[in-house]
C-alpha positions as CSV (number, residue, x, y, z in Angstrom):
1,X,-15.4,102.7,-57.9
2,X,-17.2,99.6,-56.6
3,X,-20.4,101.5,-56.4
4,X,-19.9,102.8,-59.9
5,X,-19.3,99.3,-61.2
6,X,-22.5,98.1,-59.4
7,X,-24.4,101.1,-60.9
8,X,-23.1,100.1,-64.4
9,X,-24.1,96.5,-63.9
10,X,-27.6,97.5,-62.8
11,X,-27.9,99.8,-65.8
12,X,-26.8,97.2,-68.2
13,X,-29.2,94.7,-66.6
14,X,-32.1,97.1,-67.0
15,X,-31.0,97.8,-70.6
16,X,-30.9,94.1,-71.4
17,X,-34.3,93.6,-69.9
18,X,-35.7,96.5,-72.0
19,X,-34.2,95.0,-75.1
20,X,-35.6,91.6,-74.2
21,X,-39.1,93.0,-73.6
22,X,-39.0,95.0,-76.7
23,X,-38.2,91.9,-78.7
24,X,-41.0,90.2,-76.8
25,X,-41.7,86.6,-75.8
26,X,-44.5,84.6,-74.4
27,X,-44.6,81.3,-72.6
28,X,-46.5,78.3,-74.1
29,X,-49.1,77.0,-71.7
30,X,-50.0,73.7,-73.3
31,X,-47.0,72.7,-75.4
32,X,-44.9,70.6,-75.7
33,X,-47.5,68.0,-74.9
34,X,-47.5,64.3,-75.4
35,X,-51.2,64.3,-76.3
36,X,-50.8,67.0,-78.9
37,X,-47.8,65.3,-80.4
38,X,-49.7,62.0,-80.5
39,X,-52.6,63.6,-82.5
40,X,-50.2,65.6,-84.7
41,X,-48.7,62.3,-85.7
42,X,-52.0,61.4,-87.5
43,X,-51.2,64.1,-90.1
44,X,-49.3,61.9,-92.5
45,X,-47.7,62.4,-95.9
46,X,-49.7,59.3,-97.1
47,X,-53.1,60.8,-96.1
48,X,-52.2,64.2,-97.5
49,X,-51.3,62.6,-100.8
50,X,-54.5,60.5,-100.8
51,X,-56.7,63.5,-100.5
52,X,-54.7,65.6,-102.9
53,X,-54.7,62.9,-105.6
54,X,-58.5,63.2,-105.6
55,X,-59.0,66.9,-105.3
56,X,-56.3,67.8,-107.8
57,X,-57.3,65.2,-110.4
58,X,-58.7,66.0,-113.8
59,X,-62.1,64.8,-112.6
60,X,-62.5,68.0,-110.6
61,X,-61.8,70.2,-113.7
62,X,-59.7,72.7,-111.9
63,X,-62.3,73.5,-109.2
64,X,-63.3,76.8,-110.7
65,X,-65.7,78.8,-108.6
66,X,-69.4,78.0,-109.2
67,X,-68.5,75.3,-111.8
68,X,-69.3,71.6,-111.5
69,X,-65.7,70.7,-110.4
70,X,-65.9,73.1,-107.5
71,X,-69.2,71.7,-106.3
72,X,-67.8,68.2,-106.5
73,X,-64.9,69.3,-104.4
74,X,-67.3,70.8,-101.9
75,X,-69.1,67.5,-101.5
76,X,-65.8,65.7,-101.0
77,X,-64.8,68.0,-98.2
78,X,-68.3,67.8,-96.7
79,X,-68.1,64.0,-96.8
80,X,-64.7,64.0,-95.0
81,X,-66.0,66.4,-92.3
82,X,-69.0,64.1,-91.7
83,X,-66.9,60.9,-91.8
84,X,-64.5,62.1,-89.1
85,X,-67.4,63.3,-86.9
86,X,-67.1,67.0,-87.3
87,X,-70.4,68.8,-86.9
88,X,-72.0,70.8,-89.6
89,X,-70.9,74.5,-89.3
90,X,-74.4,76.0,-90.1
91,X,-77.4,76.2,-87.8
92,X,-79.5,74.3,-90.2
93,X,-77.2,71.2,-89.9
94,X,-75.6,72.0,-93.3
95,X,-71.9,72.1,-94.0
96,X,-72.2,74.3,-97.0
97,X,-72.7,78.1,-96.9
98,X,-74.0,79.1,-100.3
99,X,-73.3,82.6,-101.6
100,X,-74.5,84.2,-104.8
101,X,-72.0,85.3,-107.5
102,X,-72.5,87.2,-110.6
103,X,-70.6,86.0,-113.7
104,X,-69.9,88.5,-116.5
105,X,-68.6,86.8,-119.7
106,X,-67.4,89.2,-122.4
107,X,-67.3,86.4,-125.0
108,X,-71.1,86.5,-125.0
109,X,-71.3,90.0,-126.5
110,X,-72.9,90.0,-130.0
111,X,-71.8,92.6,-132.5
112,X,-72.9,93.4,-136.0
113,X,-71.8,96.1,-138.5
114,X,-74.3,96.8,-141.3
115,X,-76.0,93.5,-140.5
116,X,-72.9,91.4,-140.7
117,X,-72.2,89.4,-137.5
118,X,-68.6,89.7,-136.3
119,X,-66.7,86.9,-134.4
120,X,-65.4,87.5,-130.9
121,X,-61.6,87.7,-130.8
122,X,-61.3,87.2,-134.6
123,X,-63.0,90.4,-135.6
124,X,-63.6,92.3,-132.3
125,X,-63.4,92.2,-128.6
126,X,-65.2,94.1,-125.8
127,X,-63.9,95.9,-122.7
128,X,-66.2,97.2,-120.1
129,X,-68.2,96.5,-117.0
130,X,-71.8,97.5,-117.8
131,X,-75.3,96.4,-117.1
132,X,-76.6,94.2,-119.9
133,X,-78.1,96.2,-122.7
134,X,-79.1,95.9,-126.4
135,X,-78.7,98.4,-129.2
136,X,-80.2,97.9,-132.7
137,X,-79.4,99.8,-135.9
138,X,-77.5,102.6,-134.3
139,X,-75.8,105.1,-136.7
140,X,-72.0,105.3,-136.6
141,X,-70.0,108.5,-137.0
142,X,-66.4,108.4,-138.0
143,X,-64.6,110.7,-135.6
144,X,-60.8,110.7,-136.3
145,X,-59.0,109.9,-133.1
146,X,-61.8,110.7,-130.7
147,X,-59.8,113.6,-129.1
148,X,-61.6,116.5,-127.4
149,X,-58.9,118.9,-126.2
150,X,-59.0,122.7,-125.9
151,X,-56.6,123.2,-128.8
152,X,-57.9,120.4,-131.0
153,X,-61.2,118.5,-131.1
154,X,-62.5,115.8,-133.4
155,X,-66.0,116.6,-132.2
156,X,-66.0,120.0,-133.8
157,X,-69.2,120.4,-135.9
158,X,-70.1,116.7,-135.3
159,X,-73.3,115.5,-133.7
160,X,-72.7,112.2,-132.0
161,X,-75.6,112.2,-129.5
162,X,-77.4,108.9,-129.6
163,X,-74.8,107.4,-132.0
164,X,-71.7,105.2,-131.9
165,X,-68.3,106.8,-132.8
166,X,-65.6,105.0,-134.9
167,X,-62.1,106.2,-134.0
168,X,-58.4,105.4,-134.6
169,X,-55.9,104.5,-132.0
170,X,-53.4,107.1,-130.7
171,X,-53.4,110.8,-131.4
172,X,-53.0,112.8,-134.6
173,X,-49.5,113.6,-135.8
174,X,-48.1,117.1,-136.0
175,X,-50.6,118.4,-133.4
176,X,-49.4,119.2,-129.9
177,X,-51.6,117.3,-127.5
178,X,-51.2,115.8,-124.1
179,X,-50.1,112.1,-124.2
180,X,-53.2,111.4,-122.0
181,X,-55.3,111.6,-125.2
182,X,-53.7,108.3,-126.2
183,X,-55.6,106.6,-123.4
184,X,-58.9,104.9,-124.3
185,X,-60.3,106.0,-120.9
186,X,-60.1,109.7,-121.8
187,X,-61.6,109.1,-125.2
188,X,-64.4,107.0,-123.8
189,X,-65.2,109.7,-121.2
190,X,-65.2,112.3,-123.9
191,X,-67.6,110.2,-126.0
192,X,-70.0,109.7,-123.1
193,X,-69.9,113.5,-122.3
194,X,-71.0,114.2,-125.9
195,X,-73.9,111.8,-125.6
196,X,-72.5,109.0,-127.7
197,X,-73.9,105.5,-127.0
198,X,-70.7,103.7,-127.6
199,X,-67.1,103.8,-129.0
200,X,-65.5,101.6,-131.6
201,X,-61.7,101.7,-131.9
202,X,-59.8,100.4,-134.9
203,X,-57.1,98.3,-133.3
204,X,-53.7,98.4,-134.9
205,X,-52.1,95.0,-135.0
206,X,-55.3,93.5,-133.7
207,X,-54.1,89.9,-133.6
208,X,-51.0,90.8,-131.5
209,X,-53.2,92.7,-129.1
210,X,-55.6,89.8,-128.8
211,X,-52.8,87.5,-127.9
212,X,-51.8,89.9,-125.1
213,X,-55.2,90.2,-123.5
214,X,-56.7,86.8,-124.4
215,X,-56.6,85.5,-120.8
216,X,-58.3,88.6,-119.5
217,X,-61.2,88.7,-122.0
218,X,-61.7,85.0,-122.5
219,X,-62.1,84.3,-118.8
220,X,-65.4,85.4,-117.2
221,X,-65.2,87.9,-114.4
222,X,-67.0,87.2,-111.1
223,X,-68.1,89.2,-108.1
224,X,-70.4,88.8,-105.2
225,X,-74.0,89.5,-106.3
226,X,-75.6,92.1,-104.0
227,X,-78.5,94.1,-105.4
228,X,-77.9,96.8,-102.9
229,X,-74.2,97.2,-103.7
230,X,-73.6,96.8,-107.4
231,X,-70.0,97.3,-108.5
232,X,-70.5,98.5,-112.0
233,X,-68.4,101.2,-113.6
234,X,-71.3,102.8,-115.5
235,X,-70.0,104.2,-118.9
236,X,-70.6,103.3,-122.5
237,X,-69.6,100.2,-124.5
238,X,-66.0,100.1,-125.6
239,X,-65.5,97.9,-128.7
240,X,-62.2,97.2,-130.6
241,X,-62.4,96.0,-134.2
242,X,-59.7,94.5,-136.4
243,X,-57.7,96.9,-138.6
244,X,-57.6,94.3,-141.4
245,X,-61.4,93.9,-141.1
246,X,-61.9,97.7,-141.5
247,X,-59.5,97.8,-144.5
248,X,-61.3,94.9,-146.2
249,X,-64.8,96.1,-145.5
250,X,-66.7,98.4,-147.8
251,X,-68.4,101.0,-145.5
252,X,-69.7,103.1,-148.4
253,X,-69.8,106.1,-146.0
254,X,-72.7,104.6,-144.0
255,X,-72.5,102.3,-141.1
256,X,-74.9,101.0,-138.5
257,X,-74.3,98.7,-135.6
258,X,-76.2,96.1,-133.5
259,X,-74.8,95.4,-130.1
260,X,-76.1,92.9,-127.6
261,X,-74.4,93.0,-124.2
262,X,-75.9,90.0,-122.4
263,X,-73.0,88.8,-120.3
264,X,-74.5,88.5,-116.9
265,X,-75.3,85.2,-115.3
266,X,-76.3,84.6,-111.6
267,X,-74.7,81.5,-110.1
268,X,-73.9,80.2,-106.6
269,X,-70.8,78.9,-104.9
270,X,-70.1,77.4,-101.5
271,X,-67.9,77.6,-98.4
272,X,-67.7,74.3,-96.5
273,X,-67.8,74.7,-92.7
274,X,-67.1,72.0,-90.1
275,X,-67.4,73.0,-86.4
276,X,-66.0,71.6,-83.2
277,X,-67.5,73.0,-80.0
278,X,-65.1,73.8,-77.2
279,X,-65.4,72.9,-73.6
280,X,-65.4,75.7,-71.1
281,X,-64.5,78.6,-73.5
282,X,-66.8,77.5,-76.3
283,X,-68.1,81.0,-77.2
284,X,-64.6,81.9,-78.5
285,X,-63.8,80.7,-82.0
286,X,-60.5,79.7,-83.6
287,X,-60.9,79.7,-87.4
288,X,-58.7,77.7,-89.8
289,X,-59.2,78.5,-93.5
290,X,-58.0,77.4,-96.9
291,X,-59.5,78.0,-100.3
292,X,-60.4,74.9,-102.3
293,X,-61.3,76.6,-105.6
294,X,-58.8,77.1,-108.4
295,X,-58.9,78.6,-111.9
296,X,-60.4,75.8,-114.0
297,X,-59.1,75.7,-117.5
298,X,-56.3,77.6,-119.3
299,X,-56.5,77.5,-123.1
300,X,-58.4,74.2,-122.9
301,X,-56.0,72.5,-120.4
302,X,-57.1,71.7,-116.9
303,X,-55.3,73.6,-114.1
304,X,-55.4,71.2,-111.2
305,X,-54.1,73.6,-108.6
306,X,-52.3,70.9,-106.5
307,X,-50.4,73.6,-104.6
308,X,-52.8,76.4,-105.1
309,X,-54.6,75.7,-103.0
310,X,-55.0,71.9,-102.9
311,X,-52.1,71.8,-100.5
312,X,-53.8,74.1,-98.0
313,X,-57.1,72.3,-98.4
314,X,-55.8,68.8,-97.7
315,X,-53.8,70.2,-94.7
316,X,-57.0,71.6,-93.2
317,X,-58.7,68.2,-93.7
318,X,-55.9,66.5,-91.8
319,X,-55.7,69.1,-89.1
320,X,-59.5,68.7,-88.6
321,X,-59.1,65.0,-88.3
322,X,-56.3,65.3,-85.7
323,X,-58.5,67.5,-83.6
324,X,-61.5,65.1,-83.9
325,X,-59.3,62.2,-82.8
326,X,-58.3,64.3,-79.7
327,X,-61.9,65.2,-78.9
328,X,-63.2,61.6,-79.4
329,X,-60.7,60.6,-76.7
330,X,-61.9,63.3,-74.3
331,X,-59.1,65.8,-75.2
332,X,-61.1,68.3,-77.1
333,X,-60.1,72.0,-77.2
334,X,-61.3,74.5,-74.7
335,X,-62.2,77.0,-77.4
336,X,-64.4,76.1,-80.4
337,X,-62.7,75.6,-83.8
338,X,-64.3,76.4,-87.1
339,X,-62.7,74.5,-90.0
340,X,-63.7,76.4,-93.2
341,X,-62.7,75.8,-96.8
342,X,-63.7,78.7,-98.9
343,X,-64.4,79.2,-102.6
344,X,-64.1,82.2,-104.8
345,X,-60.6,83.1,-103.7
346,X,-59.3,83.2,-107.2
347,X,-62.1,85.5,-108.2
348,X,-61.2,88.1,-105.5
349,X,-61.5,86.5,-102.1
350,X,-65.3,86.2,-102.6
351,X,-66.1,83.3,-100.2
352,X,-64.2,84.7,-97.3
353,X,-65.6,88.1,-98.0
354,X,-69.1,86.7,-97.9
355,X,-68.4,84.9,-94.6
356,X,-67.0,88.1,-93.1
357,X,-70.2,90.0,-94.1
358,X,-72.5,87.1,-93.2
359,X,-70.7,85.4,-90.3
360,X,-72.1,82.2,-88.9
361,X,-70.3,82.9,-85.6
362,X,-69.9,86.4,-84.3
363,X,-66.8,88.1,-85.5
364,X,-66.2,89.6,-82.1
365,X,-65.9,86.1,-80.7
366,X,-63.4,85.1,-83.4
367,X,-60.0,84.8,-81.8
368,X,-57.8,84.2,-84.8
369,X,-57.8,83.1,-88.4
370,X,-55.0,80.7,-89.4
371,X,-55.1,80.7,-93.2
372,X,-53.3,78.2,-95.4
373,X,-52.5,78.9,-99.0
374,X,-49.8,77.2,-101.1
375,X,-47.6,75.4,-98.7
376,X,-46.6,72.4,-100.7
377,X,-43.6,73.6,-102.8
378,X,-40.3,75.4,-102.5
379,X,-39.5,78.7,-104.2
380,X,-36.3,79.7,-105.9
381,X,-35.3,82.0,-103.0
382,X,-34.5,79.2,-100.6
383,X,-31.7,76.5,-100.8
384,X,-33.9,73.9,-99.1
385,X,-37.5,73.4,-98.2
386,X,-37.3,73.7,-94.4
387,X,-39.0,77.1,-94.2
388,X,-42.4,78.7,-94.4
389,X,-43.4,82.3,-95.0
390,X,-45.5,83.8,-92.2
391,X,-47.6,86.9,-93.1
392,X,-49.6,89.1,-90.8
393,X,-48.8,87.4,-87.5
394,X,-47.7,90.5,-85.6
395,X,-49.9,93.1,-87.3
396,X,-52.9,92.8,-85.0
397,X,-51.6,90.7,-82.2
398,X,-48.0,90.4,-81.0
399,X,-49.1,87.6,-78.7
400,X,-50.0,85.6,-81.8
401,X,-46.5,86.2,-83.3
402,X,-44.7,85.2,-80.1
403,X,-46.9,82.0,-79.7
404,X,-46.1,81.1,-83.4
405,X,-42.4,81.6,-82.8
406,X,-42.4,79.5,-79.6
407,X,-44.4,76.7,-81.2
408,X,-42.0,76.5,-84.1
409,X,-38.9,76.6,-81.8
410,X,-40.2,73.9,-79.5
411,X,-41.7,71.5,-82.0
412,X,-40.9,72.1,-85.7
413,X,-37.7,74.1,-86.2
414,X,-38.5,75.6,-89.5
415,X,-36.9,78.8,-90.7
416,X,-39.7,81.3,-90.4
417,X,-39.4,83.8,-93.2
418,X,-41.1,87.2,-92.8
419,X,-40.0,88.7,-96.1
420,X,-43.6,89.1,-97.3
421,X,-44.8,90.5,-94.0
422,X,-43.0,93.8,-94.6
423,X,-45.3,96.8,-95.0
424,X,-43.7,97.7,-98.3
425,X,-43.8,94.2,-99.8
426,X,-44.3,94.9,-103.5
427,X,-46.2,91.7,-103.9
428,X,-48.9,92.8,-101.4
429,X,-49.4,89.2,-100.3
430,X,-51.0,90.4,-97.0
431,X,-54.0,91.5,-99.1
432,X,-54.1,88.5,-101.5
433,X,-55.5,85.6,-99.6
434,X,-58.5,84.9,-97.4
435,X,-57.1,85.9,-94.0
436,X,-57.4,89.5,-95.2
437,X,-61.2,89.4,-94.9
438,X,-60.7,88.6,-91.2
439,X,-57.8,91.1,-90.7
440,X,-59.8,94.0,-92.0
441,X,-62.3,93.3,-89.2
442,X,-59.3,93.5,-86.7
443,X,-59.1,89.8,-86.1
444,X,-55.5,88.4,-85.7
445,X,-54.3,86.3,-88.6
446,X,-51.4,84.2,-89.8
447,X,-51.1,83.5,-93.5
448,X,-48.9,80.4,-94.1
449,X,-47.3,80.3,-97.5
450,X,-44.4,78.7,-99.3
451,X,-44.0,81.2,-102.1
452,X,-44.7,81.2,-105.8
453,X,-43.1,78.9,-108.4
454,X,-43.0,78.4,-112.2
455,X,-46.2,76.3,-112.2
456,X,-48.3,79.0,-110.5
457,X,-51.7,79.2,-112.2
458,X,-50.6,76.8,-114.9
459,X,-51.7,73.4,-116.0
460,X,-48.4,72.0,-114.6
461,X,-49.3,72.6,-110.9
462,X,-49.8,68.9,-110.3
463,X,-49.6,66.4,-107.4
464,X,-46.2,64.9,-108.5
465,X,-44.5,68.2,-107.7
466,X,-45.7,68.5,-104.2
467,X,-43.1,68.1,-101.4
468,X,-45.2,65.9,-99.0
469,X,-42.7,65.8,-96.1
470,X,-42.6,69.6,-96.1
471,X,-46.4,69.7,-96.5
472,X,-46.9,67.4,-93.5
473,X,-44.5,69.4,-91.3
474,X,-46.1,72.7,-92.1
475,X,-49.6,71.2,-91.4
476,X,-48.3,70.1,-88.0
477,X,-47.0,73.6,-87.3
478,X,-50.4,75.0,-87.9
479,X,-52.1,72.2,-85.8
480,X,-49.8,72.9,-82.8
481,X,-50.4,76.7,-83.1
482,X,-54.1,76.1,-83.2
483,X,-53.9,73.7,-80.3
484,X,-52.0,76.3,-78.1
485,X,-54.4,79.2,-79.0
486,X,-57.5,77.0,-78.5
487,X,-56.4,75.8,-75.0
488,X,-54.7,78.8,-73.4
489,X,-56.3,80.3,-70.3
490,X,-56.4,83.8,-71.7
491,X,-57.5,84.9,-75.1
492,X,-54.6,86.3,-77.2
493,X,-54.4,90.0,-76.9
494,X,-54.6,92.5,-79.7
495,X,-52.0,95.2,-80.1
496,X,-52.7,98.4,-78.2
């Protein structure tokens, strides 16, 4: 019996070890540390508020990518990096990495029917993603509903090649047709297949529809400009006209249109890079990112983006300053650190995409990206603000996840919420901020996030709603995590 009991104890001991190892842990090498805590103390609510009051002011006009306010913000960040003694991140002694963006503004489409110029959003709107082009005096053919099915076709005995077609919404009554023919995409494809140059749809309840899509069609769309990799969806122009306009207009059975699609404009935007060279492991790079751009204006009102992502940007500025204080006192990190504020996030992660495709420092030497986006507020899912969402920490490196957990346990004591780290997260936040452009290159990442709120992408996302004690505490968590990763003997391992 005694031997059996000993056997059971041994088995249970082995089992508990297996469970423990499965859960995982890692020992911190450099924390807690009086020096680290001394420099973390320089990250203050007062300094965060000072920076944010500037960057999220009306003077910066919502920091929209490639617009004057964004460039003014880039200069502010550059000046801060320079003032604290952070080296320029580019080899030409520049802090700003410029990248080309292509703006497509549908409001610049000009449209005439029988020589009468129509007004954008009052009489018509345009949907499409085409190369700029111009059509003059093109004949228009009325074509019912624009259906081309096997059992029924509006194209029967109609020649539309080289012409525009004018169609109605929906599908004809009392005819059995697939519901798919109610889609404009199928109708547009049919028109293109028959050689039509464009499609004009009479929009029922035009004003109601415009109210629904105004945000989409009024705001220019932007993408990286790459002549070797254009992202156009080549098709034909897709124009919607007001039903009341059609009813009031005398077509007299003949119609011609003039259409000028001249929506493209080439602009530039900037990432701002500050660099701190490490000591003995300087070839390895720890990257800390935050996007400093926002959405500009909404219906004439400035969207200051204090939380999105002013909160992440000012946290990065303070974290950078804490590290420069350490280095100036002879306590610089072993690994190099790249502090990078990126632009174009709101337009599709453009700035971080450009950096990942044109890295200043080799991606294979990049140890981690700690990305900060919206950490200054509390969402409705938590009773208090003593939490932060962590996204992505364990997906590429379990080491990173365990280090993050230990740092928090030893020094911060937040509730670490992994709700949005689930593979089936319906919000897909893992793919929606700048860390993703590192993760897709198999670089370990953490995305720090406090959740969405009622002021997200609205003119009401202002400084007076920021929870500065929470913001400072989160910034310190990121500082400590970067400190540990930058100073550990071994580089964090990737998952097998």
